[in-house]
HTML snippet that shows the backbone in 3Dmol.js (N, CA, C, O; Angstrom):
<script src="https://3Dmol.org/build/3Dmol-min.js"></script>
<div id="view" style="width:600px;height:400px;position:relative"></div>
<script>
const pdb = `
ATOM      1  N   MET A   1       0.837  -1.176   0.000  1.00  0.00           N
ATOM      2  CA  MET A   1       0.000   0.000   0.000  1.00  0.00           C
ATOM      3  C   MET A   1       0.890   1.250   0.000  1.00  0.00           C
ATOM      4  O   MET A   1       1.973   1.232   0.583  1.00  0.00           O
ATOM      5  N   GLY A   2       0.446   2.329  -0.644  1.00  0.00           N
ATOM      6  CA  GLY A   2       1.221   3.557  -0.767  1.00  0.00           C
ATOM      7  C   GLY A   2       1.221   4.392   0.502  1.00  0.00           C
ATOM      8  O   GLY A   2       0.607   4.044   1.511  1.00  0.00           O
ATOM      9  N   LYS A   3       1.922   5.490   0.413  1.00  0.00           N
ATOM     10  CA  LYS A   3       1.996   6.414   1.540  1.00  0.00           C
ATOM     11  C   LYS A   3       0.642   7.070   1.804  1.00  0.00           C
ATOM     12  O   LYS A   3      -0.161   7.278   0.895  1.00  0.00           O
ATOM     13  N   THR A   4       0.422   7.383   3.059  1.00  0.00           N
ATOM     14  CA  THR A   4      -0.782   8.127   3.401  1.00  0.00           C
ATOM     15  C   THR A   4      -0.573   9.590   3.028  1.00  0.00           C
ATOM     16  O   THR A   4       0.553  10.021   2.779  1.00  0.00           O
ATOM     17  N   LEU A   5      -1.635  10.329   2.990  1.00  0.00           N
ATOM     18  CA  LEU A   5      -1.556  11.759   2.698  1.00  0.00           C
ATOM     19  C   LEU A   5      -0.648  12.463   3.705  1.00  0.00           C
ATOM     20  O   LEU A   5       0.144  13.328   3.333  1.00  0.00           O
ATOM     21  N   GLU A   6      -0.762  12.093   4.973  1.00  0.00           N
ATOM     22  CA  GLU A   6       0.071  12.683   6.033  1.00  0.00           C
ATOM     23  C   GLU A   6       1.549  12.385   5.796  1.00  0.00           C
ATOM     24  O   GLU A   6       2.390  13.263   5.990  1.00  0.00           O
ATOM     25  N   GLN A   7       1.875  11.169   5.383  1.00  0.00           N
ATOM     26  CA  GLN A   7       3.264  10.800   5.103  1.00  0.00           C
ATOM     27  C   GLN A   7       3.802  11.585   3.905  1.00  0.00           C
ATOM     28  O   GLN A   7       4.942  12.049   3.932  1.00  0.00           O
ATOM     29  N   GLU A   8       2.997  11.733   2.866  1.00  0.00           N
ATOM     30  CA  GLU A   8       3.423  12.505   1.692  1.00  0.00           C
ATOM     31  C   GLU A   8       3.676  13.955   2.064  1.00  0.00           C
ATOM     32  O   GLU A   8       4.655  14.556   1.622  1.00  0.00           O
ATOM     33  N   TYR A   9       2.788  14.516   2.881  1.00  0.00           N
ATOM     34  CA  TYR A   9       2.932  15.900   3.338  1.00  0.00           C
ATOM     35  C   TYR A   9       4.223  16.067   4.125  1.00  0.00           C
ATOM     36  O   TYR A   9       4.981  17.005   3.877  1.00  0.00           O
ATOM     37  N   ARG A  10       4.482  15.171   5.069  1.00  0.00           N
ATOM     38  CA  ARG A  10       5.698  15.264   5.892  1.00  0.00           C
ATOM     39  C   ARG A  10       6.962  15.096   5.044  1.00  0.00           C
ATOM     40  O   ARG A  10       7.972  15.755   5.293  1.00  0.00           O
ATOM     41  N   THR A  11       6.904  14.225   4.056  1.00  0.00           N
ATOM     42  CA  THR A  11       8.045  14.031   3.159  1.00  0.00           C
ATOM     43  C   THR A  11       8.329  15.309   2.372  1.00  0.00           C
ATOM     44  O   THR A  11       9.483  15.723   2.255  1.00  0.00           O
ATOM     45  N   LEU A  12       7.289  15.932   1.836  1.00  0.00           N
ATOM     46  CA  LEU A  12       7.472  17.170   1.068  1.00  0.00           C
ATOM     47  C   LEU A  12       7.981  18.296   1.963  1.00  0.00           C
ATOM     48  O   LEU A  12       8.835  19.077   1.543  1.00  0.00           O
ATOM     49  N   LEU A  13       7.481  18.388   3.164  1.00  0.00           N
ATOM     50  CA  LEU A  13       7.942  19.406   4.099  1.00  0.00           C
ATOM     51  C   LEU A  13       9.435  19.219   4.402  1.00  0.00           C
ATOM     52  O   LEU A  13      10.180  20.193   4.503  1.00  0.00           O
ATOM     53  N   LYS A  14       9.858  17.977   4.542  1.00  0.00           N
ATOM     54  CA  LYS A  14      11.277  17.680   4.784  1.00  0.00           C
ATOM     55  C   LYS A  14      12.124  18.051   3.566  1.00  0.00           C
ATOM     56  O   LYS A  14      13.212  18.608   3.713  1.00  0.00           O
ATOM     57  N   VAL A  15      11.636  17.749   2.384  1.00  0.00           N
ATOM     58  CA  VAL A  15      12.349  18.084   1.148  1.00  0.00           C
ATOM     59  C   VAL A  15      12.547  19.605   1.055  1.00  0.00           C
ATOM     60  O   VAL A  15      13.641  20.079   0.750  1.00  0.00           O
ATOM     61  N   ILE A  16      11.485  20.351   1.319  1.00  0.00           N
ATOM     62  CA  ILE A  16      11.569  21.812   1.247  1.00  0.00           C
ATOM     63  C   ILE A  16      12.565  22.341   2.265  1.00  0.00           C
ATOM     64  O   ILE A  16      13.401  23.181   1.934  1.00  0.00           O
ATOM     65  N   SER A  17      12.487  21.863   3.493  1.00  0.00           N
ATOM     66  CA  SER A  17      13.387  22.375   4.525  1.00  0.00           C
ATOM     67  C   SER A  17      14.848  22.032   4.203  1.00  0.00           C
ATOM     68  O   SER A  17      15.731  22.866   4.399  1.00  0.00           O
ATOM     69  N   GLU A  18      15.107  20.826   3.717  1.00  0.00           N
ATOM     70  CA  GLU A  18      16.470  20.442   3.345  1.00  0.00           C
ATOM     71  C   GLU A  18      16.977  21.274   2.171  1.00  0.00           C
ATOM     72  O   GLU A  18      18.143  21.667   2.149  1.00  0.00           O
ATOM     73  N   ASN A  19      16.112  21.545   1.200  1.00  0.00           N
ATOM     74  CA  ASN A  19      16.516  22.353   0.054  1.00  0.00           C
ATOM     75  C   ASN A  19      16.785  23.799   0.454  1.00  0.00           C
ATOM     76  O   ASN A  19      17.720  24.415  -0.058  1.00  0.00           O
ATOM     77  N   LEU A  20      15.983  24.346   1.358  1.00  0.00           N
ATOM     78  CA  LEU A  20      16.248  25.706   1.841  1.00  0.00           C
ATOM     79  C   LEU A  20      17.643  25.788   2.439  1.00  0.00           C
ATOM     80  O   LEU A  20      18.410  26.697   2.121  1.00  0.00           O
ATOM     81  N   LYS A  21      17.965  24.845   3.299  1.00  0.00           N
ATOM     82  CA  LYS A  21      19.270  24.843   3.961  1.00  0.00           C
ATOM     83  C   LYS A  21      20.397  24.643   2.943  1.00  0.00           C
ATOM     84  O   LYS A  21      21.411  25.340   2.987  1.00  0.00           O
ATOM     85  N   ARG A  22      20.211  23.686   2.024  1.00  0.00           N
ATOM     86  CA  ARG A  22      21.244  23.394   1.019  1.00  0.00           C
ATOM     87  C   ARG A  22      21.503  24.604   0.126  1.00  0.00           C
ATOM     88  O   ARG A  22      22.653  24.957  -0.137  1.00  0.00           O
ATOM     89  N   LEU A  23      20.428  25.234  -0.336  1.00  0.00           N
ATOM     90  CA  LEU A  23      20.585  26.396  -1.217  1.00  0.00           C
ATOM     91  C   LEU A  23      21.186  27.585  -0.480  1.00  0.00           C
ATOM     92  O   LEU A  23      21.967  28.341  -1.059  1.00  0.00           O
ATOM     93  N   ARG A  24      20.831  27.759   0.790  1.00  0.00           N
ATOM     94  CA  ARG A  24      21.403  28.854   1.579  1.00  0.00           C
ATOM     95  C   ARG A  24      22.901  28.650   1.762  1.00  0.00           C
ATOM     96  O   ARG A  24      23.686  29.586   1.608  1.00  0.00           O
ATOM     97  N   LYS A  25      23.292  27.422   2.093  1.00  0.00           N
ATOM     98  CA  LYS A  25      24.718  27.140   2.281  1.00  0.00           C
ATOM     99  C   LYS A  25      25.485  27.283   0.969  1.00  0.00           C
ATOM    100  O   LYS A  25      26.607  27.787   0.944  1.00  0.00           O
ATOM    101  N   ARG A  26      24.857  26.827  -0.127  1.00  0.00           N
ATOM    102  CA  ARG A  26      25.496  26.964  -1.445  1.00  0.00           C
ATOM    103  C   ARG A  26      25.746  28.427  -1.779  1.00  0.00           C
ATOM    104  O   ARG A  26      26.763  28.769  -2.382  1.00  0.00           O
ATOM    105  N   ALA A  27      24.810  29.291  -1.383  1.00  0.00           N
ATOM    106  CA  ALA A  27      24.943  30.735  -1.634  1.00  0.00           C
ATOM    107  C   ALA A  27      25.814  31.418  -0.581  1.00  0.00           C
ATOM    108  O   ALA A  27      26.058  32.622  -0.658  1.00  0.00           O
ATOM    109  N   GLN A  28      26.279  30.652   0.395  1.00  0.00           N
ATOM    110  CA  GLN A  28      27.122  31.162   1.474  1.00  0.00           C
ATOM    111  C   GLN A  28      26.439  32.317   2.215  1.00  0.00           C
ATOM    112  O   GLN A  28      27.035  33.367   2.456  1.00  0.00           O
ATOM    113  N   LEU A  29      25.181  32.088   2.564  1.00  0.00           N
ATOM    114  CA  LEU A  29      24.395  33.078   3.291  1.00  0.00           C
ATOM    115  C   LEU A  29      24.049  32.548   4.668  1.00  0.00           C
ATOM    116  O   LEU A  29      23.943  31.337   4.867  1.00  0.00           O
ATOM    117  N   THR A  30      23.874  33.447   5.611  1.00  0.00           N
ATOM    118  CA  THR A  30      23.380  33.072   6.926  1.00  0.00           C
ATOM    119  C   THR A  30      21.855  33.071   6.903  1.00  0.00           C
ATOM    120  O   THR A  30      21.239  33.606   5.981  1.00  0.00           O
ATOM    121  N   GLN A  31      21.261  32.477   7.909  1.00  0.00           N
ATOM    122  CA  GLN A  31      19.802  32.519   8.016  1.00  0.00           C
ATOM    123  C   GLN A  31      19.332  33.962   8.137  1.00  0.00           C
ATOM    124  O   GLN A  31      18.286  34.322   7.595  1.00  0.00           O
ATOM    125  N   GLU A  32      20.082  34.777   8.830  1.00  0.00           N
ATOM    126  CA  GLU A  32      19.721  36.186   8.993  1.00  0.00           C
ATOM    127  C   GLU A  32      19.734  36.917   7.656  1.00  0.00           C
ATOM    128  O   GLU A  32      18.853  37.734   7.388  1.00  0.00           O
ATOM    129  N   GLN A  33      20.721  36.631   6.818  1.00  0.00           N
ATOM    130  CA  GLN A  33      20.802  37.281   5.510  1.00  0.00           C
ATOM    131  C   GLN A  33      19.628  36.884   4.621  1.00  0.00           C
ATOM    132  O   GLN A  33      19.037  37.732   3.953  1.00  0.00           O
ATOM    133  N   VAL A  34      19.291  35.600   4.614  1.00  0.00           N
ATOM    134  CA  VAL A  34      18.153  35.145   3.809  1.00  0.00           C
ATOM    135  C   VAL A  34      16.868  35.768   4.342  1.00  0.00           C
ATOM    136  O   VAL A  34      16.004  36.190   3.573  1.00  0.00           O
ATOM    137  N   SER A  35      16.752  35.819   5.660  1.00  0.00           N
ATOM    138  CA  SER A  35      15.564  36.419   6.274  1.00  0.00           C
ATOM    139  C   SER A  35      15.399  37.865   5.841  1.00  0.00           C
ATOM    140  O   SER A  35      14.308  38.290   5.463  1.00  0.00           O
ATOM    141  N   HIS A  36      16.478  38.608   5.896  1.00  0.00           N
ATOM    142  CA  HIS A  36      16.431  40.021   5.507  1.00  0.00           C
ATOM    143  C   HIS A  36      16.057  40.160   4.029  1.00  0.00           C
ATOM    144  O   HIS A  36      15.195  40.965   3.677  1.00  0.00           O
ATOM    145  N   GLN A  37      16.704  39.379   3.172  1.00  0.00           N
ATOM    146  CA  GLN A  37      16.455  39.476   1.732  1.00  0.00           C
ATOM    147  C   GLN A  37      15.036  39.026   1.374  1.00  0.00           C
ATOM    148  O   GLN A  37      14.449  39.526   0.415  1.00  0.00           O
ATOM    149  N   GLY A  38      14.492  38.094   2.135  1.00  0.00           N
ATOM    150  CA  GLY A  38      13.154  37.590   1.845  1.00  0.00           C
ATOM    151  C   GLY A  38      12.049  38.329   2.567  1.00  0.00           C
ATOM    152  O   GLY A  38      10.866  38.090   2.325  1.00  0.00           O
ATOM    153  N   GLY A  39      12.445  39.245   3.474  1.00  0.00           N
ATOM    154  CA  GLY A  39      11.450  39.989   4.235  1.00  0.00           C
ATOM    155  C   GLY A  39      10.809  39.164   5.343  1.00  0.00           C
ATOM    156  O   GLY A  39       9.655  39.391   5.707  1.00  0.00           O
ATOM    157  N   PHE A  40      11.563  38.205   5.879  1.00  0.00           N
ATOM    158  CA  PHE A  40      11.082  37.338   6.951  1.00  0.00           C
ATOM    159  C   PHE A  40      11.702  37.750   8.277  1.00  0.00           C
ATOM    160  O   PHE A  40      12.775  38.354   8.302  1.00  0.00           O
ATOM    161  N   HIS A  41      11.036  37.428   9.375  1.00  0.00           N
ATOM    162  CA  HIS A  41      11.685  37.472  10.673  1.00  0.00           C
ATOM    163  C   HIS A  41      12.622  36.271  10.712  1.00  0.00           C
ATOM    164  O   HIS A  41      12.291  35.211  10.181  1.00  0.00           O
ATOM    165  N   THR A  42      13.770  36.423  11.326  1.00  0.00           N
ATOM    166  CA  THR A  42      14.744  35.336  11.351  1.00  0.00           C
ATOM    167  C   THR A  42      14.159  34.065  11.961  1.00  0.00           C
ATOM    168  O   THR A  42      14.371  32.976  11.427  1.00  0.00           O
ATOM    169  N   ARG A  43      13.436  34.182  13.056  1.00  0.00           N
ATOM    170  CA  ARG A  43      12.860  32.996  13.703  1.00  0.00           C
ATOM    171  C   ARG A  43      11.870  32.288  12.772  1.00  0.00           C
ATOM    172  O   ARG A  43      11.787  31.060  12.783  1.00  0.00           O
ATOM    173  N   PHE A  44      11.132  33.038  11.980  1.00  0.00           N
ATOM    174  CA  PHE A  44      10.211  32.448  11.015  1.00  0.00           C
ATOM    175  C   PHE A  44      10.991  31.639   9.982  1.00  0.00           C
ATOM    176  O   PHE A  44      10.628  30.506   9.667  1.00  0.00           O
ATOM    177  N   TYR A  45      12.069  32.233   9.457  1.00  0.00           N
ATOM    178  CA  TYR A  45      12.874  31.514   8.464  1.00  0.00           C
ATOM    179  C   TYR A  45      13.484  30.260   9.075  1.00  0.00           C
ATOM    180  O   TYR A  45      13.550  29.220   8.419  1.00  0.00           O
ATOM    181  N   GLN A  46      13.929  30.346  10.317  1.00  0.00           N
ATOM    182  CA  GLN A  46      14.491  29.172  10.982  1.00  0.00           C
ATOM    183  C   GLN A  46      13.460  28.047  11.059  1.00  0.00           C
ATOM    184  O   GLN A  46      13.806  26.877  10.899  1.00  0.00           O
ATOM    185  N   LYS A  47      12.207  28.392  11.301  1.00  0.00           N
ATOM    186  CA  LYS A  47      11.136  27.395  11.341  1.00  0.00           C
ATOM    187  C   LYS A  47      10.917  26.776   9.962  1.00  0.00           C
ATOM    188  O   LYS A  47      10.615  25.587   9.859  1.00  0.00           O
ATOM    189  N   LEU A  48      11.065  27.565   8.910  1.00  0.00           N
ATOM    190  CA  LEU A  48      10.950  27.022   7.551  1.00  0.00           C
ATOM    191  C   LEU A  48      12.065  26.007   7.300  1.00  0.00           C
ATOM    192  O   LEU A  48      11.833  24.912   6.789  1.00  0.00           O
ATOM    193  N   GLU A  49      13.274  26.403   7.674  1.00  0.00           N
ATOM    194  CA  GLU A  49      14.436  25.563   7.405  1.00  0.00           C
ATOM    195  C   GLU A  49      14.443  24.300   8.276  1.00  0.00           C
ATOM    196  O   GLU A  49      15.013  23.282   7.884  1.00  0.00           O
ATOM    197  N   SER A  50      13.832  24.360   9.421  1.00  0.00           N
ATOM    198  CA  SER A  50      13.791  23.183  10.299  1.00  0.00           C
ATOM    199  C   SER A  50      12.606  22.277   9.981  1.00  0.00           C
ATOM    200  O   SER A  50      12.520  21.163  10.496  1.00  0.00           O
ATOM    201  N   GLY A  51      11.698  22.750   9.138  1.00  0.00           N
ATOM    202  CA  GLY A  51      10.548  21.944   8.764  1.00  0.00           C
ATOM    203  C   GLY A  51       9.430  21.973   9.795  1.00  0.00           C
ATOM    204  O   GLY A  51       8.540  21.123   9.768  1.00  0.00           O
ATOM    205  N   THR A  52       9.466  22.946  10.708  1.00  0.00           N
ATOM    206  CA  THR A  52       8.418  23.025  11.727  1.00  0.00           C
ATOM    207  C   THR A  52       7.300  23.977  11.329  1.00  0.00           C
ATOM    208  O   THR A  52       6.336  24.144  12.076  1.00  0.00           O
ATOM    209  N   TYR A  53       7.415  24.600  10.165  1.00  0.00           N
ATOM    210  CA  TYR A  53       6.358  25.470   9.656  1.00  0.00           C
ATOM    211  C   TYR A  53       6.087  25.084   8.213  1.00  0.00           C
ATOM    212  O   TYR A  53       7.020  24.884   7.436  1.00  0.00           O
ATOM    213  N   SER A  54       4.837  24.979   7.858  1.00  0.00           N
ATOM    214  CA  SER A  54       4.448  24.632   6.501  1.00  0.00           C
ATOM    215  C   SER A  54       4.232  25.918   5.705  1.00  0.00           C
ATOM    216  O   SER A  54       3.268  26.642   5.954  1.00  0.00           O
ATOM    217  N   PRO A  55       5.123  26.212   4.745  1.00  0.00           N
ATOM    218  CA  PRO A  55       5.021  27.469   4.008  1.00  0.00           C
ATOM    219  C   PRO A  55       3.906  27.458   2.966  1.00  0.00           C
ATOM    220  O   PRO A  55       3.582  26.422   2.385  1.00  0.00           O
ATOM    221  N   ASN A  56       3.330  28.638   2.747  1.00  0.00           N
ATOM    222  CA  ASN A  56       2.384  28.772   1.645  1.00  0.00           C
ATOM    223  C   ASN A  56       3.168  29.119   0.378  1.00  0.00           C
ATOM    224  O   ASN A  56       4.383  29.312   0.427  1.00  0.00           O
ATOM    225  N   LEU A  57       2.484  29.194  -0.723  1.00  0.00           N
ATOM    226  CA  LEU A  57       3.138  29.431  -2.008  1.00  0.00           C
ATOM    227  C   LEU A  57       3.852  30.777  -2.041  1.00  0.00           C
ATOM    228  O   LEU A  57       4.962  30.871  -2.564  1.00  0.00           O
ATOM    229  N   PHE A  58       3.239  31.810  -1.497  1.00  0.00           N
ATOM    230  CA  PHE A  58       3.856  33.137  -1.480  1.00  0.00           C
ATOM    231  C   PHE A  58       5.176  33.111  -0.701  1.00  0.00           C
ATOM    232  O   PHE A  58       6.159  33.718  -1.126  1.00  0.00           O
ATOM    233  N   THR A  59       5.196  32.424   0.414  1.00  0.00           N
ATOM    234  CA  THR A  59       6.411  32.299   1.214  1.00  0.00           C
ATOM    235  C   THR A  59       7.494  31.560   0.443  1.00  0.00           C
ATOM    236  O   THR A  59       8.661  31.948   0.490  1.00  0.00           O
ATOM    237  N   LEU A  60       7.123  30.505  -0.263  1.00  0.00           N
ATOM    238  CA  LEU A  60       8.102  29.760  -1.056  1.00  0.00           C
ATOM    239  C   LEU A  60       8.697  30.621  -2.167  1.00  0.00           C
ATOM    240  O   LEU A  60       9.897  30.556  -2.432  1.00  0.00           O
ATOM    241  N   VAL A  61       7.864  31.418  -2.808  1.00  0.00           N
ATOM    242  CA  VAL A  61       8.359  32.304  -3.876  1.00  0.00           C
ATOM    243  C   VAL A  61       9.323  33.329  -3.297  1.00  0.00           C
ATOM    244  O   VAL A  61      10.367  33.601  -3.890  1.00  0.00           O
ATOM    245  N   ARG A  62       8.987  33.897  -2.152  1.00  0.00           N
ATOM    246  CA  ARG A  62       9.877  34.877  -1.503  1.00  0.00           C
ATOM    247  C   ARG A  62      11.205  34.233  -1.103  1.00  0.00           C
ATOM    248  O   ARG A  62      12.265  34.832  -1.282  1.00  0.00           O
ATOM    249  N   ALA A  63      11.147  33.025  -0.568  1.00  0.00           N
ATOM    250  CA  ALA A  63      12.367  32.328  -0.162  1.00  0.00           C
ATOM    251  C   ALA A  63      13.236  32.007  -1.377  1.00  0.00           C
ATOM    252  O   ALA A  63      14.453  32.187  -1.336  1.00  0.00           O
ATOM    253  N   ALA A  64      12.620  31.539  -2.444  1.00  0.00           N
ATOM    254  CA  ALA A  64      13.379  31.233  -3.661  1.00  0.00           C
ATOM    255  C   ALA A  64      14.054  32.489  -4.193  1.00  0.00           C
ATOM    256  O   ALA A  64      15.220  32.451  -4.585  1.00  0.00           O
ATOM    257  N   ARG A  65      13.332  33.590  -4.208  1.00  0.00           N
ATOM    258  CA  ARG A  65      13.903  34.857  -4.682  1.00  0.00           C
ATOM    259  C   ARG A  65      15.076  35.282  -3.798  1.00  0.00           C
ATOM    260  O   ARG A  65      16.107  35.718  -4.310  1.00  0.00           O
ATOM    261  N   ALA A  66      14.929  35.159  -2.484  1.00  0.00           N
ATOM    262  CA  ALA A  66      15.995  35.538  -1.555  1.00  0.00           C
ATOM    263  C   ALA A  66      17.240  34.679  -1.762  1.00  0.00           C
ATOM    264  O   ALA A  66      18.364  35.142  -1.566  1.00  0.00           O
ATOM    265  N   LEU A  67      17.030  33.429  -2.160  1.00  0.00           N
ATOM    266  CA  LEU A  67      18.146  32.508  -2.387  1.00  0.00           C
ATOM    267  C   LEU A  67      18.646  32.534  -3.834  1.00  0.00           C
ATOM    268  O   LEU A  67      19.562  31.794  -4.195  1.00  0.00           O
ATOM    269  N   LYS A  68      18.036  33.392  -4.657  1.00  0.00           N
ATOM    270  CA  LYS A  68      18.370  33.464  -6.087  1.00  0.00           C
ATOM    271  C   LYS A  68      18.254  32.075  -6.729  1.00  0.00           C
ATOM    272  O   LYS A  68      19.133  31.624  -7.464  1.00  0.00           O
ATOM    273  N   ALA A  69      17.139  31.425  -6.419  1.00  0.00           N
ATOM    274  CA  ALA A  69      16.868  30.081  -6.924  1.00  0.00           C
ATOM    275  C   ALA A  69      15.487  30.064  -7.563  1.00  0.00           C
ATOM    276  O   ALA A  69      14.724  31.024  -7.451  1.00  0.00           O
ATOM    277  N   LYS A  70      15.179  28.968  -8.230  1.00  0.00           N
ATOM    278  CA  LYS A  70      13.851  28.787  -8.809  1.00  0.00           C
ATOM    279  C   LYS A  70      12.964  28.086  -7.782  1.00  0.00           C
ATOM    280  O   LYS A  70      13.450  27.342  -6.930  1.00  0.00           O
ATOM    281  N   LEU A  71      11.681  28.331  -7.874  1.00  0.00           N
ATOM    282  CA  LEU A  71      10.732  27.660  -6.988  1.00  0.00           C
ATOM    283  C   LEU A  71      10.896  26.143  -7.096  1.00  0.00           C
ATOM    284  O   LEU A  71      10.816  25.429  -6.096  1.00  0.00           O
ATOM    285  N   SER A  72      11.122  25.668  -8.292  1.00  0.00           N
ATOM    286  CA  SER A  72      11.286  24.220  -8.485  1.00  0.00           C
ATOM    287  C   SER A  72      12.496  23.679  -7.724  1.00  0.00           C
ATOM    288  O   SER A  72      12.513  22.503  -7.360  1.00  0.00           O
ATOM    289  N   ASP A  73      13.512  24.518  -7.475  1.00  0.00           N
ATOM    290  CA  ASP A  73      14.671  24.084  -6.694  1.00  0.00           C
ATOM    291  C   ASP A  73      14.286  23.758  -5.257  1.00  0.00           C
ATOM    292  O   ASP A  73      14.901  22.895  -4.630  1.00  0.00           O
ATOM    293  N   LEU A  74      13.280  24.438  -4.735  1.00  0.00           N
ATOM    294  CA  LEU A  74      12.844  24.182  -3.362  1.00  0.00           C
ATOM    295  C   LEU A  74      12.038  22.889  -3.248  1.00  0.00           C
ATOM    296  O   LEU A  74      11.972  22.282  -2.179  1.00  0.00           O
ATOM    297  N   LEU A  75      11.433  22.478  -4.347  1.00  0.00           N
ATOM    298  CA  LEU A  75      10.575  21.296  -4.343  1.00  0.00           C
ATOM    299  C   LEU A  75      11.262  20.049  -4.886  1.00  0.00           C
ATOM    300  O   LEU A  75      10.709  18.952  -4.808  1.00  0.00           O
ATOM    301  N   SER A  76      12.446  20.210  -5.427  1.00  0.00           N
ATOM    302  CA  SER A  76      13.132  19.137  -6.125  1.00  0.00           C
ATOM    303  C   SER A  76      13.705  18.087  -5.176  1.00  0.00           C
ATOM    304  O   SER A  76      14.245  18.406  -4.117  1.00  0.00           O
ATOM    305  N   THR A  77      13.574  16.837  -5.582  1.00  0.00           N
ATOM    306  CA  THR A  77      14.232  15.743  -4.874  1.00  0.00           C
ATOM    307  C   THR A  77      15.443  15.247  -5.665  1.00  0.00           C
ATOM    308  O   THR A  77      16.068  14.251  -5.302  1.00  0.00           O
ATOM    309  N   ASN A  78      15.761  15.952  -6.745  1.00  0.00           N
ATOM    310  CA  ASN A  78      16.849  15.546  -7.622  1.00  0.00           C
ATOM    311  C   ASN A  78      18.152  16.278  -7.313  1.00  0.00           C
ATOM    312  O   ASN A  78      18.650  17.046  -8.136  1.00  0.00           O
ATOM    313  N   HIS A  79      18.696  16.040  -6.135  1.00  0.00           N
ATOM    314  CA  HIS A  79      19.976  16.629  -5.789  1.00  0.00           C
ATOM    315  C   HIS A  79      20.761  15.652  -4.937  1.00  0.00           C
ATOM    316  O   HIS A  79      20.198  14.762  -4.300  1.00  0.00           O
ATOM    317  N   GLN A  80      22.055  15.835  -4.940  1.00  0.00           N
ATOM    318  CA  GLN A  80      22.940  14.985  -4.153  1.00  0.00           C
ATOM    319  C   GLN A  80      22.924  15.468  -2.711  1.00  0.00           C
ATOM    320  O   GLN A  80      22.978  16.672  -2.457  1.00  0.00           O
ATOM    321  N   LYS A  81      22.850  14.545  -1.775  1.00  0.00           N
ATOM    322  CA  LYS A  81      22.971  14.915  -0.365  1.00  0.00           C
ATOM    323  C   LYS A  81      24.447  15.083  -0.051  1.00  0.00           C
ATOM    324  O   LYS A  81      25.291  14.295  -0.477  1.00  0.00           O
ATOM    325  N   HIS A  82      24.730  16.131   0.704  1.00  0.00           N
ATOM    326  CA  HIS A  82      26.094  16.368   1.143  1.00  0.00           C
ATOM    327  C   HIS A  82      26.178  16.109   2.635  1.00  0.00           C
ATOM    328  O   HIS A  82      25.333  16.562   3.407  1.00  0.00           O
ATOM    329  N   ALA A  83      27.197  15.380   3.026  1.00  0.00           N
ATOM    330  CA  ALA A  83      27.361  15.072   4.454  1.00  0.00           C
ATOM    331  C   ALA A  83      27.910  16.237   5.221  1.00  0.00           C
ATOM    332  O   ALA A  83      28.106  16.142   6.432  1.00  0.00           O
TER     333      ALA A  83
END
`;
const viewer = $3Dmol.createViewer("view");
viewer.addModel(pdb, "pdb");
viewer.setStyle({}, {cartoon: {color: "spectrum"}});
viewer.zoomTo();
viewer.render();
</script>
């Protein structure tokens, strides 16, 4: 049997949070810098990156813009994990 809706949701939330962190590190930015560029409070951005907040589409677009990335980069599972 396939994943439940809740499992799919949690998996996508994890993918987004991991991609936010990966893209931020790739851009050599701090959480504070991304927060400022995206117009977020730092604690809010930290919740996005930790996967404890479920972002809406507008938030994802703002985060992608702050990271100079495409929205699809935040949703992609096609990347290498770095240890």
